[in-house]
C-alpha positions as CSV (number, residue, x, y, z in Angstrom):
1,M,-83.4,-218.3,-35.2
2,L,-86.2,-215.9,-35.5
3,L,-89.0,-215.7,-33.2
4,L,-92.6,-215.3,-34.5
5,N,-92.8,-211.9,-32.4
6,D,-89.5,-210.5,-33.7
7,M,-89.8,-206.9,-36.0
8,F,-87.1,-206.0,-37.9
9,D,-86.5,-202.2,-38.9
10,L,-85.4,-201.9,-42.4
11,Q,-85.6,-198.3,-42.5
12,G,-84.1,-196.8,-45.8
13,I,-84.6,-200.1,-47.8
14,T,-86.3,-200.6,-51.2
15,F,-86.9,-204.5,-52.4
16,C,-86.9,-204.5,-56.0
17,F,-88.7,-207.1,-57.6
18,H,-88.8,-208.4,-61.3
19,V,-91.9,-210.6,-62.0
20,R,-93.6,-212.4,-64.5
21,I,-96.5,-214.7,-63.5
22,D,-96.7,-217.5,-66.2
23,T,-97.1,-220.4,-63.9
24,Y,-99.0,-220.9,-60.8
25,E,-95.7,-221.6,-58.6
26,R,-94.4,-218.3,-59.7
27,L,-97.4,-216.3,-58.4
28,R,-97.5,-218.7,-55.2
29,N,-93.7,-217.5,-54.6
30,I,-94.3,-213.7,-54.9
31,K,-97.0,-214.2,-52.3
32,I,-94.6,-216.2,-50.2
33,V,-91.9,-213.8,-50.3
34,T,-93.6,-210.7,-49.7
35,S,-95.9,-211.9,-47.0
36,Y,-92.9,-213.2,-45.2
37,Y,-90.7,-209.5,-45.1
38,R,-94.3,-207.8,-44.2
39,K,-94.9,-210.3,-41.0
40,H,-91.5,-209.6,-39.7
41,C,-90.2,-206.4,-40.9
42,T,-91.2,-202.7,-41.2
43,N,-90.5,-199.3,-42.8
44,F,-89.5,-200.7,-46.3
45,Q,-90.7,-200.1,-49.8
46,Y,-91.4,-202.8,-52.4
47,I,-91.3,-201.8,-56.0
48,F,-92.9,-204.4,-58.4
49,F,-91.7,-204.5,-62.0
50,E,-94.3,-206.5,-64.3
51,D,-92.9,-207.9,-67.5
52,T,-95.8,-209.5,-69.2
53,T,-98.7,-209.3,-72.0
54,K,-101.2,-208.8,-69.4
55,P,-100.7,-207.6,-65.8
56,V,-101.7,-210.3,-63.2
57,L,-99.8,-209.3,-59.8
58,L,-102.4,-206.5,-58.4
59,E,-105.2,-208.7,-58.4
60,H,-103.2,-210.5,-55.7
61,I,-100.8,-208.4,-53.9
62,N,-102.0,-205.1,-51.9
63,L,-99.3,-202.2,-52.2
64,H,-98.8,-200.1,-49.2
65,A,-98.3,-196.6,-49.0
66,D,-94.8,-196.3,-50.6
67,D,-95.0,-199.2,-52.4
68,K,-94.6,-198.9,-56.3
69,Y,-95.9,-201.0,-59.4
70,V,-94.7,-200.5,-63.1
71,H,-96.0,-202.8,-65.8
72,M,-94.4,-203.4,-69.1
73,I,-96.0,-205.0,-72.2
74,N,-93.4,-208.0,-73.3
75,T,-94.1,-210.7,-75.5
76,G,-90.7,-212.0,-75.6
77,E,-88.1,-212.8,-73.0
78,W,-88.1,-211.6,-69.8
79,V,-86.0,-208.1,-69.2
80,K,-84.9,-208.6,-66.0
81,A,-82.1,-206.2,-65.8
82,R,-84.4,-203.5,-67.0
83,G,-86.8,-204.3,-64.6
84,F,-84.1,-204.0,-61.4
85,N,-82.6,-200.9,-62.8
86,T,-86.3,-199.4,-63.4
87,G,-86.9,-200.2,-59.7
88,A,-83.4,-198.5,-58.7
89,K,-84.7,-195.0,-60.4
90,L,-88.2,-195.3,-58.6
91,S,-86.8,-196.2,-54.9
92,N,-87.4,-193.6,-52.2
93,N,-84.7,-195.0,-50.5
94,D,-80.8,-195.1,-50.3
95,I,-80.4,-199.0,-49.7
96,L,-81.7,-201.4,-52.9
97,I,-82.1,-205.1,-52.7
98,F,-82.7,-206.5,-55.8
99,H,-84.2,-209.9,-55.1
100,D,-85.7,-212.9,-56.8
101,T,-89.2,-214.1,-56.2
102,D,-88.1,-217.5,-55.0
103,I,-85.8,-217.1,-51.9
104,I,-86.1,-216.3,-48.3
105,L,-83.3,-214.3,-46.2
106,H,-83.1,-214.1,-42.7
107,P,-83.7,-210.0,-41.8
108,E,-80.9,-209.9,-39.8
109,Q,-78.5,-210.8,-42.8
110,I,-80.4,-207.9,-44.8
111,L,-79.3,-205.7,-41.8
112,Q,-76.0,-206.8,-42.1
113,G,-75.8,-205.9,-45.5
114,R,-77.2,-202.4,-45.1
115,T,-74.4,-201.5,-42.4
116,R,-71.6,-202.7,-44.8
117,L,-72.9,-200.4,-47.5
118,I,-73.5,-197.7,-45.2
119,K,-70.2,-198.2,-43.8
120,S,-67.8,-198.2,-46.6
121,E,-68.0,-195.6,-49.5
122,N,-66.2,-198.2,-51.6
123,T,-68.6,-201.1,-51.7
124,G,-70.4,-201.8,-55.0
125,L,-72.5,-204.9,-54.2
126,V,-73.2,-206.8,-51.1
127,Y,-74.5,-210.6,-50.9
128,P,-76.3,-210.9,-47.9
129,Y,-76.0,-214.7,-48.1
130,D,-73.4,-217.5,-48.6
131,G,-74.2,-218.4,-52.1
132,L,-75.9,-221.8,-51.4
133,F,-79.3,-222.0,-53.3
134,I,-81.8,-224.8,-52.3
135,Y,-84.8,-226.3,-53.4
136,T,-87.2,-227.1,-50.7
137,K,-89.4,-230.4,-51.4
138,L,-93.3,-229.3,-51.1
139,P,-93.8,-230.5,-48.0
140,V,-91.4,-228.0,-46.5
141,K,-92.8,-225.4,-48.7
142,N,-96.3,-225.8,-47.6
143,K,-95.6,-225.9,-44.0
144,F,-93.7,-222.3,-44.6
145,E,-96.3,-220.6,-46.6
146,Q,-98.7,-221.5,-43.8
147,T,-96.1,-220.1,-40.7
148,L,-94.0,-217.7,-42.7
149,D,-91.4,-219.0,-40.0
150,Y,-88.1,-218.8,-41.1
151,N,-87.0,-221.7,-38.6
152,D,-89.3,-224.0,-40.8
153,L,-86.6,-223.5,-43.3
154,S,-83.6,-223.3,-41.3
155,E,-84.1,-226.4,-39.7
156,H,-83.7,-228.4,-42.9
157,L,-80.5,-226.9,-43.8
158,P,-78.2,-229.6,-45.0
159,S,-74.8,-230.1,-43.5
160,T,-73.2,-230.3,-46.8
161,R,-73.0,-228.1,-50.0
162,Q,-72.3,-230.7,-52.2
163,V,-74.2,-229.6,-55.5
164,Y,-77.1,-232.1,-56.4
165,F,-77.1,-233.3,-52.9
166,Q,-80.8,-234.1,-51.8
167,N,-82.7,-235.9,-49.1
168,E,-86.4,-235.9,-48.3
169,N,-86.8,-232.2,-47.6
170,V,-84.4,-230.2,-49.9
171,W,-82.0,-230.5,-53.0
172,I,-79.1,-228.4,-53.4
173,V,-78.4,-226.8,-57.0
174,H,-75.8,-224.3,-56.7
175,N,-73.2,-223.3,-53.8
176,N,-71.7,-220.2,-55.0
177,S,-74.2,-218.1,-56.8
178,V,-74.2,-214.3,-57.3
179,G,-77.9,-213.9,-57.9
180,G,-81.0,-214.3,-55.8
181,C,-80.5,-211.4,-53.5
182,V,-78.1,-208.3,-54.4
183,M,-77.5,-205.2,-52.5
184,S,-76.3,-201.9,-53.4
185,R,-76.3,-198.3,-52.4
186,K,-78.4,-196.1,-54.9
187,D,-75.7,-193.7,-55.8
188,I,-72.8,-196.1,-56.2
189,F,-75.2,-198.4,-58.2
190,N,-75.8,-195.1,-60.5
191,K,-72.1,-194.7,-61.0
192,F,-71.8,-198.2,-62.4
193,K,-74.9,-197.8,-64.4
194,G,-76.8,-200.8,-62.9
195,Y,-77.6,-203.5,-64.5
196,N,-76.6,-204.7,-68.3
197,P,-80.2,-203.9,-70.0
198,N,-78.8,-205.7,-72.9
199,F,-79.5,-209.0,-71.4
200,R,-82.6,-211.0,-71.9
201,G,-83.8,-213.8,-70.0
202,W,-82.4,-214.0,-66.6
203,G,-78.9,-215.3,-65.0
204,Y,-76.0,-213.9,-67.1
205,E,-76.8,-210.4,-65.8
206,D,-75.9,-211.5,-62.1
207,D,-72.3,-212.4,-63.3
208,E,-71.6,-209.6,-65.4
209,I,-72.5,-207.0,-63.0
210,A,-70.5,-208.6,-60.2
211,K,-67.5,-208.7,-62.6
212,R,-67.8,-205.3,-64.1
213,V,-68.4,-203.6,-60.5
214,H,-65.2,-205.5,-59.4
215,I,-63.3,-204.0,-62.3
216,L,-64.6,-200.8,-62.0
217,G,-62.6,-200.7,-58.3
218,Y,-65.6,-201.2,-56.2
219,G,-66.0,-203.7,-53.2
220,V,-67.9,-206.9,-53.8
221,E,-68.6,-208.7,-50.4
């Protein structure tokens, strides 16, 4: 449970976001996600890599002192891998979070991931959640947008992990994902050369990096 007055110290952590605002929902999502962490967490950095023909994000997001923003003109497919690698290079911190713009985590999960990365010299990647991907139905999303209260999401967690299960609140689309939120230490991330920039679009870069990091002898947790 996350109490409304809880504040979590994310000292040493940078969130890297790849952003392309080509629909209203993508804009809405990035505003919700970033506002949620602003409300409940302190001492972290945001880095935004906007990958589009015309910059839009800064009209809707306020950067704080340590935040950074990069815009790349791109008329083709997304270059999410390049965006994440750029964010890693620009980070002021040792702990990196490669965070999609349509997910929410309890901050305690992030803190546990940070602890694992700091304590283990051989851990390459940490996934601070259980791989379950859920779409919320619109009334749930609308309420969360107003409250930014984690409990307004967690109360709808289904009892099953069956893919394509749905009810009036949520729809399960994946139960073993290696995307969404990925954590790494900057020094180790540099050793395995980050994400493969040859991938275009999004999706397969998540599977490839997990496999490659494991083959190179680093832990994937």
